C-alpha positions as CSV (number, residue, x, y, z in Angstrom):
1,M,62.4,5.9,80.7
2,V,63.9,7.1,77.3
3,D,67.2,8.0,77.8
4,L,67.5,11.3,75.9
5,K,71.6,11.1,75.3
6,K,71.6,7.6,74.0
7,N,68.2,8.0,71.9
8,L,67.8,9.4,68.2
9,F,66.9,13.0,69.1
10,H,68.5,14.7,71.6
11,S,69.8,19.0,72.4
12,A,73.2,19.5,73.5
13,I,72.2,20.8,76.9
14,S,75.8,21.6,78.3
15,R,76.7,23.4,75.2
16,T,76.8,27.3,76.2
17,N,77.1,30.4,73.5
18,M,78.0,27.9,70.6
19,E,77.1,28.2,66.8
20,P,75.3,25.2,66.0
21,S,77.7,23.1,63.1
22,F,75.2,23.6,60.6
23,L,73.7,27.0,59.6
24,F,70.6,27.9,57.4
25,C,68.8,31.1,57.1
26,V,66.1,32.0,54.6
27,V,66.5,35.5,54.7
28,H,69.7,34.9,53.2
29,N,68.4,32.5,50.7
30,N,71.0,29.7,52.3
31,P,69.5,26.6,50.9
32,F,69.5,23.0,52.4
33,L,70.5,21.4,49.8
34,D,72.6,23.0,46.8
35,P,70.9,21.9,44.2
36,Q,67.9,20.7,45.9
37,E,67.9,16.8,44.6
38,V,64.2,16.1,45.2
39,A,61.3,18.8,45.2
40,F,57.4,17.8,45.1
41,D,55.9,17.7,41.7
42,E,52.4,19.8,41.8
43,N,51.6,17.8,38.2
44,A,52.7,14.5,39.6
45,G,51.1,14.8,42.5
46,T,54.4,13.5,44.8
47,F,58.0,14.0,45.4
48,V,60.6,13.3,42.4
49,N,64.2,13.6,41.9
50,P,64.7,15.3,38.5
51,R,67.8,14.6,38.1
52,L,67.6,10.3,38.2
53,T,63.8,10.5,37.2
54,R,62.7,8.8,40.3
55,K,59.5,9.4,42.3
56,Y,59.2,8.8,46.0
57,S,56.2,7.9,47.9
58,G,54.9,10.0,50.6
59,V,55.4,9.4,54.6
60,T,51.5,9.5,55.6
61,V,50.7,7.1,52.6
62,R,53.4,4.7,53.8
63,L,52.5,4.9,57.5
64,A,49.0,4.0,56.8
65,H,49.3,1.2,54.9
66,A,52.3,-0.2,57.3
67,F,50.6,1.1,60.9
68,Y,46.8,1.9,60.5
69,P,45.1,0.1,57.3
70,K,42.4,-0.3,58.9
71,Y,41.6,3.6,59.6
72,K,39.1,5.5,57.4
73,A,39.5,9.1,58.3
74,K,36.1,11.5,58.4
75,P,36.6,14.5,55.9
76,Y,36.5,17.5,58.1
77,R,34.8,20.4,57.4
78,Y,35.0,24.2,58.7
79,Y,33.0,27.1,58.1
80,K,35.1,30.4,56.7
81,K,33.3,33.7,56.7
82,K,33.4,34.5,53.0
83,S,31.8,38.1,53.6
84,K,30.1,39.6,56.5
85,N,26.9,37.6,56.3
86,K,28.1,34.9,54.4
87,K,29.7,31.8,55.3
88,C,31.2,28.5,52.8
89,K,32.4,25.5,53.6
90,Q,36.4,24.3,53.6
91,S,38.0,20.9,53.7
92,G,40.5,20.3,56.4
93,Q,42.7,19.4,53.9
94,E,42.2,23.2,52.1
95,R,42.3,24.8,55.6
96,G,45.9,23.0,56.3
97,K,47.4,24.2,52.9
98,T,45.8,28.1,53.9
99,I,48.1,27.6,57.5
100,D,50.8,26.4,55.7
101,R,51.1,28.7,53.2
102,Q,50.8,31.5,55.4
103,L,53.3,30.2,58.0
104,T,55.7,29.8,55.3
105,R,55.3,33.5,54.6
106,W,56.0,34.1,58.2
107,A,59.2,32.2,58.4
108,L,60.1,34.2,55.3
109,G,59.6,37.5,56.8
110,S,61.2,36.6,60.2
111,V,64.6,37.1,61.4
112,A,66.3,33.8,61.5
113,S,69.2,33.6,63.8
114,C,72.4,32.9,62.1
115,S,75.9,33.6,62.0
116,K,75.0,36.6,59.3
117,C,72.0,38.1,61.2
118,Q,73.6,38.5,64.7
119,E,73.5,42.4,64.2
120,L,69.9,42.3,63.0
121,R,66.5,43.2,65.2
122,Q,65.5,40.1,67.3
123,G,61.9,39.3,66.7
124,L,59.2,37.1,65.4
125,D,58.0,39.6,62.8
126,L,60.8,42.2,62.1
127,V,63.2,42.1,59.3
128,S,66.1,43.9,58.7
129,N,65.9,47.2,56.4
130,S,68.5,46.0,54.3
131,T,66.5,43.1,52.5
132,N,63.9,43.0,50.4
133,L,61.7,41.1,52.1
134,P,58.4,42.7,53.8
135,V,56.8,41.5,57.1
136,R,54.5,38.9,56.6
137,L,51.9,38.7,59.4
138,C,49.5,35.6,59.6
139,R,46.1,36.6,59.3
140,D,44.1,33.1,59.4
141,P,43.1,32.5,63.1
142,Y,44.3,28.9,63.3
143,A,47.8,30.4,61.9
144,T,47.7,33.0,64.3
145,A,47.3,30.5,67.0
146,V,50.5,28.6,65.9
147,R,52.7,31.9,65.8
148,A,51.2,32.8,68.7
149,K,52.4,29.2,70.5
150,L,56.1,29.6,68.9
151,T,56.6,32.6,70.2
152,K,55.8,31.4,73.6
153,L,57.9,28.5,73.3
154,R,60.9,31.1,72.3
155,L,61.2,29.2,68.8
156,V,62.2,31.8,65.7
157,P,61.1,30.2,62.8
158,V,64.1,29.7,60.3
159,A,62.6,27.2,57.2
160,S,59.1,25.9,56.2
161,Q,58.4,23.2,54.1
162,V,61.8,21.6,53.9
163,V,62.2,18.5,51.9
164,V,63.5,15.5,53.0
165,F,64.2,11.9,52.0
166,Y,65.1,8.3,52.5
167,D,66.9,7.5,49.3
168,S,67.3,3.8,50.2
169,I,63.3,3.0,50.5
170,A,62.3,6.2,48.0
171,M,60.3,7.8,50.7
172,A,60.2,12.0,51.4
173,T,58.0,14.6,52.9
174,A,58.7,17.7,53.6
175,V,58.9,19.5,57.4
176,D,56.7,21.9,58.6
177,L,58.9,24.4,60.4
178,V,61.9,24.2,61.2
179,C,62.7,26.5,64.5
180,R,65.6,27.2,66.6
181,D,65.6,27.4,70.5
182,S,67.2,29.6,73.2
183,N,69.9,27.1,72.9
184,G,70.9,27.3,69.5
185,D,69.4,23.7,68.6
186,Y,66.9,22.7,65.7
187,V,63.3,22.0,66.5
188,L,61.3,20.2,63.6
189,I,57.5,21.1,64.1
190,E,54.4,19.1,62.4
191,V,51.4,21.5,62.4
192,K,48.1,19.7,62.5
193,S,44.9,21.7,62.1
194,G,41.2,20.9,63.4
195,F,40.5,17.9,65.2
196,D,38.7,19.6,68.0
197,Q,36.6,16.2,69.3
198,N,38.4,13.1,68.0
199,L,42.4,14.3,68.4
200,R,42.5,11.3,70.8
201,R,39.5,9.2,70.2
202,S,40.1,5.6,69.5
203,S,39.3,4.0,66.3
204,G,38.5,0.7,67.9
205,S,41.7,-1.0,67.2
206,R,45.4,-0.9,67.8
207,L,48.4,0.1,65.6
208,Q,50.3,-2.6,64.0
209,K,53.8,-4.0,65.3
210,P,55.8,-2.8,66.8
211,F,53.6,-0.1,68.3
212,E,50.5,-3.0,68.9
213,H,50.7,-1.5,72.3
214,Q,49.1,1.8,71.5
215,F,45.5,2.7,70.3
216,D,44.6,4.0,67.0
217,C,43.5,7.5,67.1
218,P,45.1,10.6,65.1
219,L,47.3,11.7,67.9
220,N,49.1,8.2,67.6
221,Q,49.5,8.6,64.3
222,F,50.6,12.5,64.1
223,H,53.5,10.9,66.6
224,L,54.5,8.2,64.0
225,Q,54.5,10.8,61.5
226,L,57.0,13.3,63.1
227,L,58.8,10.3,64.4
228,V,59.6,9.2,60.6
229,T,59.8,12.9,59.8
230,S,62.3,13.1,61.8
231,I,64.4,10.5,60.7
232,L,64.1,11.3,57.5
233,F,65.6,15.1,58.6
234,R,68.7,13.6,60.0
235,Q,69.1,11.3,57.0
236,T,69.2,14.4,54.6
237,F,70.9,16.4,57.0
238,P,73.4,14.3,59.0
239,Q,75.4,17.9,59.4
240,C,72.5,18.6,61.8
241,K,72.4,15.4,64.3
242,E,74.2,16.8,67.1
243,N,71.9,19.6,67.3
244,L,68.2,18.9,67.3
245,A,65.8,19.6,70.3
246,W,63.0,17.0,71.0
247,P,60.5,17.6,68.0
248,Q,56.7,18.9,68.8
249,I,53.3,18.8,67.2
250,L,51.2,21.7,67.3
251,V,47.5,21.2,67.0
252,T,45.6,24.3,66.2
253,N,41.6,24.5,66.2
254,A,39.0,26.8,67.6
255,A,40.1,26.1,71.2
256,G,43.8,27.5,70.7
257,C,46.8,25.8,69.8
258,E,48.3,22.9,71.8
259,S,52.1,21.5,71.7
260,I,52.6,18.0,72.2
261,P,56.3,16.9,72.7
262,L,57.2,13.4,70.0
263,A,56.0,10.5,72.2
264,K,58.5,8.6,74.1
265,W,57.1,5.1,73.0
266,A,57.4,6.1,69.2
267,V,61.1,7.1,70.1
268,T,62.3,3.7,71.6
269,K,61.5,2.2,68.4
270,S,62.9,4.7,66.0
271,D,65.8,2.2,65.4
272,T,63.5,-0.3,64.0
273,V,60.3,1.9,62.2
274,I,61.9,1.9,58.9
275,D,62.2,-1.8,58.4
276,Y,58.4,-2.2,58.6
277,M,57.7,0.4,56.4
């Protein structure tokens, strides 16, 4: 069994009524990095460092090359109501972007609990009248399911699409949501949509070393993605190391939203996974 105290991710459960050592709040526009070193460039289609004119490869591409090169994803389609009697097809990628946009607006309109926000009203859809940010609700049913699940888990979003990177290997990605739990620790959330039938369905092969004991399926790929994202988060924000709770994957689809903690089998290899990439 994984020893949480000695492992990569742990929660300082012994702390009570203590502020984390690193605070950020989207309501007050406190940035993670000032200035932001790495950002996603729409024109280049990848993450770049403008100051160094350097490009960073994405985590999903590097993971596929290193651990499941034979996997071929089937295109996912879902039907969206265009009007009362008409429906149109939309790809899974487009659906994901819609969910990301709505969750980002929701996070921006949420009360983020930080030292500057203690006097503000608590709740996931409420903002202070002293801010100019409107209340943003999730209208997409998949995004709404994510919001409901986070509310049930008592997680408050404080930031979304947070860029994290690893300079020495030129790799970057964005954390879907960063939340805070009731202990004041940060919880990294990876949001996935669709996969109604094949989330745990094996492709017929296994992952590459050092994860060869695991079947290659979408869920195991997501575990690796969240693992590497968490490593990059710690690399980008070392001041948060002691305030990270266990990361979560949220899979949202027509059946609702399922919360899946990061697999312990992935975390056991966290010290060496970057070497294989």
